[in-house]
N, C-alpha and C positions, 0 to 999 in steps of 0.2 A: 705976158700971160698967154696971149693968143698964140705966140710963136711956140711956147712950150706945148700947148695942146695939139698944135699941128704936128710937131715932132713925134709926140706919143701916138698919134693916129697913124703916121707913116710906119712906125716900128710895128704896130699891131697888124697892119695890113701885110707887112713883110712876113711876119711870123705865120699868119693865116695862110699866105700863099705857099710858104715852105711846107707847112703841115698838109695842106690839100694836095700838094704834089706827092707827098709820101703815101697818102691814102689812095691816091689815084693809081698807085702801082697795082694793088690787089684789093678788090671790093668783094665782100662776102655778105650774102643775104640769107637769113634763116627766120623761121616762124618764132614768135615769142614763146609759144607753148604747143605741145602735142598732148592730146588727152585720149586715154584708153582705159577700158575696164581691166581689172586685175585678171591675169591669165591670158590676155590677148597679146598680139604682137604690136610693137610700136615702131613706126618708120619716121626717122628724123632726116629731113632733106637739107643739104648744104649747097647753095648756088654761089658761084663766084665769077668775077671778071678781072682779068689782069692785062695791064698795058703791054706786057711782054708776050702776050699770047697765052694759050692754054696748055702748051706742051711743057714738059719738064718740071711740073709742080711737085711740091712736097705737101702731102696731106696728112694731118694728124687729128685724132679724136681724143677728147678728154672729158672727164666728168668732175664736178665739184663735190668734194666729200662734205659730210655734216660739219666738219671742222673748218670748212672754207678753203681746203687745199685742192689744187688742181692735179688730178690723177690721170695719166695717159692710159688709154686702152687700145689704141690702134695707130700704126704708122704705115705710110705708103709713099714711094717715090717711083722714078722711072724704072728701077731695077728690082724692087721687092715690095711686098706688103706683109706686115707683121701684126698679129693680135697679141697684145701684152699678156703675159702669163701672171697668174696669181691674183687676178681682179675678180669682182663679183660678176663680170660680164664676159670673162674669157670664153666660156662655152656657149654663150647665148647671143653673141653679136655676129653680124655679117655686114659687109660693105659692098655695095654695088656701084659701078662707075669707076673710070680711071682718071678722071679730071679733064680728058680731052673734050668732053662736052660741056664742061663748066658746071656739072651737077654731080653730086655724089650723095648716096643715101646710106645712113646707118640704120640697120634693123635690129631691134632687141626682141627676142622671143620670150614668151611666158613671163610677162611683166608682173612684178610683185610690188607690194607697197613700198618696200625700201628702195625701189628703183625711182621713186619720185625725187629726182635730182635735176641739176642743171648740166647740160651737155654742151661742149665747146668744139667747134670745127675750126681748125687752124690751117691756113693756106699760105705757103711760102713761094714767092716767085723766083725767077732766075737771077734777078738783080737785087736779091735780098729784100724785096718788097714783101710785106707780111700783112695778112688780113685774117680776122677771126669773126665768128658769129656764135651766138648763144641761143639755146632753146631749152625751156623748162619742160620736163616730162611730168604730166599730171596723171595720177592713177586713181581710179574710182571703184567702189564696191557698193552695189545696191543693197540697202539694209533689209532685214526681215520685216514682215507686216507688223504694225504696232499692236500691242496687247493692252487693253484697258480693263481695269477692275474697279468696281464701285465698293464703297465701304459697306460691309454686310450688316453692321449693327444699326444702321440708320442714324440720322442726325436730328437733334431736337432744335426746334425754333427758339427754345429758351436759353440756348448757349449765349454767353456774353463775348465770345471771341470766335474767329473763323474756325470752322470744323473741317477736318479732312473729308473731302468728297470722293476723290478717286485718284488712281495713279495710272500713268500711261508710260509704257516702256517700249523702246525700239532698239533692236540689237544688230550688231555686225554690219555697220555702215562705214564708209570712208569716202570723203572726209566726214567729219562729225555732222550728223543730221540735227535738225532743230525741231522742236515740238511746240505747237500752238493749240490752245484749248478753245472749244466752241460750245455754246449753249444755244440750241434751236437755230443752228446755222449762223450764229453771230459770234465773232471772236470775243473771248473773255479777256478783259484788260485788268491787270493788277491794280488794286486800290488799297491803300493803307487801311488796315483794320476791317476791311470788307472782303477783299479777294487777295489771296496769296498764292504764288506759284513758285515752287522750289524745284530747280533742275540740277541733276547730278550726272556726271559723265564717267564712264568706266572704259579703260583701254584694255581690251582683251589680249591674251597671249599671242594671238594672231596679228596684232597690230590694229585690228578693227575697233571701232568705237561703239559703245552701247550707251544710250541716253535714257534717263528716267526722269519723269516730271510728276510732281505731286500738287494737286489742286485743293486748296482749302477755301471755304466760303462761309459767310453768314447766310443761313437759309431762311426762307419764309414758306408758308403753307403751299403757295402756288408752285414752288420749285418741284413738288412731287410729280408734276405732269411734264416737266421739262426733259429734253433729250440732250445728254452730254456726250461729246466725243472729242478725240484729239486728232490733229493733222500733223503729219511728219513731212518735212521738206528736206530734200537731199539733192546733192549735185551729181550730175551725169555728164558724160562728154557732150559739150555743146550747150549746157545750161543747167536749169533746175527742174525738178519734178516733185510731185507730192503723192502721198497716199493717206487714207483715212482709216481710223479704227471703227469698230462696231459702235452703235448707239446704245446708251445705257440710261436707265432711270435710277434715281436715288430714292431711298426711303426717308421721308421727312416725318418726324414725330411732332405732332401738335396737339394741344389739349382740346377736349370736347367743348362744343358749344350747344349741342342738342343731342337727345336720345330718342331712338325710335324703337317701338316694340310692335310685333305683329304675329299672327297665327300662320305658321308656315304650312301646316297640314292639320286636318284635311282641308282641301280647297273647297270653298263654298260653305254651305250650312252645316252646322255641327248637330249631331243627335246623341242622345244618351247611349252610353256604351262605347263611344268613340275614344280614341287616344289622341290628344291634341299636343302639338309641338309648337312652342312659342320661341321666337327668336328676339333677342334684344341687341341693339347695336348703337353705339354713339358715333358721332361724326368726327371724332378725334382720331389721331393716328399714333397714339402713345399707348403702350401696353397698360391695361387696366384690370385689376382684380377686384374691383369694388362694385361690379354690376350685380344687381339683385332685382327680383320681381316680387312685389307684394300683391296678394290676391285675396279674394274672400276666404278667410279662414287661416291665413298664414303668410309667410314670406320665405323666399327661396333664393339662395345665392347661386348664380349661374355658373355652369361649367361649359366652357367653349361657347358662351353666349346663347346657350340653348336650355330650355326647360320643357320637360315632358310630363303631362298629366294623363294617367291611364284611367279608362273606364269612367268617363265623366258622367255626372248626373246634372239635373237642373240646378242643384245647389252650387255647382261650379260656375254658374253664370255670374257675371259681374264685371267690375273694373279691374284690369290688370295694369300695374304701374311698374315701369322699369326705372331704376335709379342708378346714377353714377356720381361719384364724388371726386372732385379735383383736389388732391391732397396738397397741392401748392397753395391753393386759395381757400380750401375747405368748403368750396361752393358745391352744392348738390344740384344736379341736373336730372330732370325726370321726363319720361315719355309714357303715354297712356294708350290703352286699347280696351275695347269692351268685348267680352266674350258672352255669347248667348247660346245655351244648350237647349235645343228643341227636344220635346218629349211627346210621347204617345202612351197614354194609360191603357191598361188591359181593357179589352172589350167587355161591355156589360150587356147581357142578353135578357130581355123580358118577354115572356115569362122565363124563369130560371130553369135550367137543366132539362126538365121534361114537362109535357103538357098533353092533356087528353082533350079530344074534340070529337063530338058525335058526327056520324055520317050525315052529310048534307048541310052541316053548320059551317060557319066562317071563323077563321082564326087569324089574328093579327099579332105579329111579334116584332120587337124592335131590337136593334143592335147599335150601341153608341160607345164611343171611346173619346175621352177628353184629350185634346191635343193642342199644342202651341201653333199648329198650322192647319190649313184646310185639309179635310180627310175625304176619302172616297170608300164606299162600302159596297160589297158584292156578296150575295148569298149563293151558296152552292149546295147541291144534293147529289150524292154519288159522283162527285167530281165534275158535275156539269152545272153551269151557271143557270140559276132559276129566277133571280131577281136582282135589281140594282137599287141602291139606296138603303138608308138605315132601317126602313120598315119593310116587313114581309107579310103579305096577305094571302091566305089560302081560302079561296071561295068554294062553297059547295064541296066540302071535304069528302074524299073517298079513301078507300084503302090504299090507292096509289099515292095519296098525299102523305101517308105515314112514312116515317124514316128519320134520319139524322140530318139536320140542316146546319151548315157551317157558314158563319158570316166572317168575312175577311175585310179588315179596315186598314187602308194604306194611306200614306202621305205622298201624294204625287211629286212633291218638290224634292223629296229625298229618297233615293233608291234604297230599298232594303228596310225601310221603316214601316213596320206593319204589326198588327195584332189580330187575334181571332177569338171567336167564341162559338159554342155549339148549342143546339136545341134539339131534343128528341121529341118527335110528334107521334102520338098514338091516336088512331082513329077508332072509336068504339062503334060496335055494330054486330049484327048477327053474323055467324060464319058464312063464308063464301068459298065453296070448293072450286078451284081452278080446273076447268074441264080439259082433259087431255084431247089429243086429236081423235082418238077412238077408244071406246070402252069394250069393243069386241076383241077377244084374244083367242088364239089357237095354240094348243100345246100337245106334244106327244104324250102318249100314255105313260103315266108315272113320272113325267117331267115336273121339276119344281120351278115355278115361275114367281117373280116378284111383282107386286102391285103397289103403286105409290099414290098417295092422296095428299095433295098440296092445298092447305086450307088457309085462307086469310081471315082475320078477325081479331078483335080485342074486346075484352080480355081473351087471352089465348084459348081457343076452343079445346074441348076434350074430344078425342077421336077414338072411335071403336070400330071394329070390323066383325062382320058375321056373314055366314053363307046362307044360301037358299034353303039348305036343309036344317037351318036353325043352329048351326055350330058357331060359337064365338072364337074368332081367330086371335092368336097372341101376336102382338106387335113385335116385329123383328128390329125395327129401328124407328126412332122418333127424334126430331130436332125442332126446337122452338126458336123462333126469330122474332124481331120487332114486328114483323108483318103477320105472323101466325105460326102454323105448325106444319111440318112435313112428316107424314107417317108412312111406314112401309111394312108390308107383310109378305110372307113366303107361303105358297100353296103348292102341295103335291097333287098333280092332276091324275085322278083315276077314272073320272067320268065327266060328263058335262056338268058345269057348276056355275053358280052366280055368287059373287062376293060384293058386299055392300060396305062402303065407308060412311060412317055417320059422325058428323061434327056438330057440337053444340056448345053454346055458352049462355050466359044469362039473358042475352038479347034474342036468341033463337037458335035454329039448327039448319043443317043442310046435309043431303045425302048424295052419294054417287055409287052406281052399281056397275060392276064389270062382269060381262058374260064370257065364260071360258068354255071353249069347245075342245073336247078330247079327240085326238087323232089316233085310231087303232090301226096297227099294222097287221095284215093277214097274209097267209101263204098259199100260192096256187099249186095245182098238181105238178108232180115231178116229171121231167122229160127224161126218158130212159134211152140210153145208147148202148148197143151190144157190140163188143169187140170179140176177138178170138179167144180172150181169156177172162174178161171181166165185164160186168154191167155197172155203169155209173149213173147215179140218180142225182140231179141238180134241182133243189127247190127254188121256186121263184116267188118273191114276196111282193104283193101289190097293196099299197095303202088304200083303204076304203073309208069314206066318211061315215060316221055313226049317227048322223042326224036322221030325221024321218025319211028323207030321200035316200040316204046312204043305207039304211037298214033294208029297204026294199031291194036295192041292188044286190046286197049281200045274199039275201034269201034266194033271189033268182039264180045267182051264180052257183050256190050250193045245190039247188035242184038240178041244174044243168049238169053239174059234175056227177051227181048220183045217176042220172039217166045215161050218161056216157059210160060209166062203169058197168051198168047193167047191160048195155048193148055190147060192150067188149066181152063180157062173160058169156053172153049168148053166142057170139061169133066163135069164140074159142070152143065152146061145147059143141057147136054144129060141126066144126072142122074135125073135132075128135071123133064124132059119130061117123063121119064120112071117111074116116081113115086117113085123113090128111096129116094127122099128128099121131105118131107112134111112139112107143116107149116100152121100157121093160116093165115087168109085172110089178116091180117095186117102185114107189114114188120117189122122184129125185127133185132136188131144188134147182131152179133155173140157173142159178149162179154158182152151183157146185162144180168144182174142178176135179178131174181125175188125172193123176200124174202117170199116165201110160199112153202108148201110141193109139189106143182106142178112144181117146177123148172125143166127145161129140158136143157140138154147139148148135143150138136151135136159133134160127132167124125167123122172126114173125113179122108179117106185114099187116097193116090195119085196113088196107083198101079192099075193094070187092074181089080182087084176084088174089087175095092173101092165101098163101099156102105155106106148109111146113116142109122144109128141105133138110134132109139129113146129110151132113157133110162129113167126109172122112178126115183122117189126120192130115192128108195132103191136099185137102180142099176138094176132093172128088165127090160127086153125088152118089149116094148109096140108096139102093132100094130096100124096102123093108125086109125082103128075104135074104139080103146080103149082110146083115148086121151081126151075124154071129150070135143070134139069140138075145141081143141086148136091146131093150126098148126104153124110150122115155115116155113116162105116163104123165100126160098133162091134164090137169083137172082145173075146173073152174074155181 
C-alpha cells in the first residue's frame, strides 16, 4: 500500500514538472478587471515574459461573446498587425507596443454598455510556447437623482394592514442601483404585517436600469412628524457611492380626542356693534364635517371651522360650545369658551335738554352712562374742555355761562367705545349791551353807514333804535342766538346825528348811543391860467369839519375870499383909470377868440407892478395908438 502511494506521488510530480516547463515558456500577466464610465476610453494592458526572449512573438486579442465564444479582434507578428473586420470593435480599438518591451496595450474608445465583456491577450513564442491572460471590462453609468413622492390622500391610523406611504424611483443607472428607505435617519427594515418594501426594476431601451421602490407601513399618530427619504447606492469605478432624495412628511389621519374653540377676532375685549369670528378645531387629523357651535339662542354648523356673528349685543354674551362626533364610535367631543360683550348705554343728562339759571346763581348738572366697564366723563363747551367727571357745576352764573354743554363718556379700556349728551343753559337777567371799541363815528355827507348793537340777555331782549331828533329807525337785520340778540340799522348821514340802541326784557333794560359826525366837502377859489388861446379854471376842493370849531374856520375863509375879490376888483379898476388897460368901445369877454390875424390876448399880473400889455399876433408889444382902432374894454 505504501509502495503504491509512493509511485502515485512520483507520477504526479513528473506531470507537474512537465506542465511547469510548458508554462515557463510564455508567462502572461493581466488585471482581473478594468472599470470605466460609459463613453470613456478603456485601456487593457497585457504584460508577458518568454524564455525565448521577447523578439518574434505573435500577439492576438480576443473577446468572449455573450454566448461564451472567443472572437478575434486583432493579430500581430514580426511582419504585420491586423484589426479584424466586421467586429463591434473594428473602428474603436488601437494597440500600442510591439512586444519587444514585454507589454502591449489594447485601447477601446467610446466604451458602451455592450462592451462589458471579457478580453483575452494570447502570446505565442518562437518554440510554440503559448500564454494568455484575461481581463473583464466593467462599464458604469451614474443614475439620475432619486425622486420621492408621498401618498397625497393621507393614511389613517385605523387601517388594519400596511398602507402605501411613498414611492422612490431612480432612473438610468448601470449596473442596477439599489434603494434603501430611511425614517428620521434610521434605516427602515421590512417586517411582516408592519413594514413592506416592494422593488421593481426596468431595463430601458438604452440598456440602463431604472429601479422603483414602494414603501407600505402601519402608521401611528406620531408618524405625522417623521421625515422619510430614500437612499440610492450605485457602483462607480473603484467602489460604491450613494445619493439621497428629498425629505418628506406624510399625512396621518387620526381621530379627535379633544376640541378647542376660541375667539379669533377681535383681539382683546369685545363691545356691542363688533363682529366676532370664532374658530373651532379638534386635535384629530381626519376630515370632519360634524363640527358645530351651540351658543345662546341657537346652534350653527361650521364652514371651514369658522363662525362669524355680526353686530353683537350684550345678548350674545354667554357660553359657546363646539362639538365634534366620532362616527366610528359615535362619541361626542366638546370644547367651550365664554364670550362677554361689553356695553355702554346712552348718556343721561340731568337736568334734561335745557335749563334756566338766574345771574349770580349756581347750577349743578350730571351726566351718567351705565356700562359694563369703568367710564370717564368730560364736559365741553364750544369744543373746549370745561370740566372732568360726571358732575358739572356753574358757580355765580353770568351770561358767559350760557350756551350748549356736551358731556362725552368713554370707556378707557376699549378704543372707540363712547357716548354723549347735551345740555343747553340759559342765564336769565336784564339785557347787557356789549360795548364796541368806540361809539363815535364819522361819515361823509349823504353816506349810508351801518350800526350794530349786540345784546346779551335772557329772555331774548327787544331791541329798538331812535335818533336824537326823535325819529324811530327801522331795523335792517336782526339775529337771535342762545346768548341774546344782534341788531343792525342803516342810517343815511345828512348832518351830525346821534342814534340810540335800546334793549329791554322783563328783567330790565340797557341803552347805547352812537354819535355820528357828518363830514362836508367844500370848494376853494379857482386857479386861472392864461395861454395863447384859452383860459382854464381848476376848482380845488378842501374838506372842512362842520362842528363848532369847523364852522368858525369856514366863516373866516369865506370872509377872506370876499376881501380878496374886492381888492382884485379895485386894482383892475385903478389900472383901467390909469390907462394901463385899453380896449375897444365895445365890451369883450376875456376868453373870447377871434379867428383873424388881429387876435389879442390880455395878460394880467396881480402883484404891485401889474400892468396890461397888448400883444400882437406875432407876440410883439403894441402901443394903444398902434392897434388900428380896436380896444379891449375891461370892467370890474
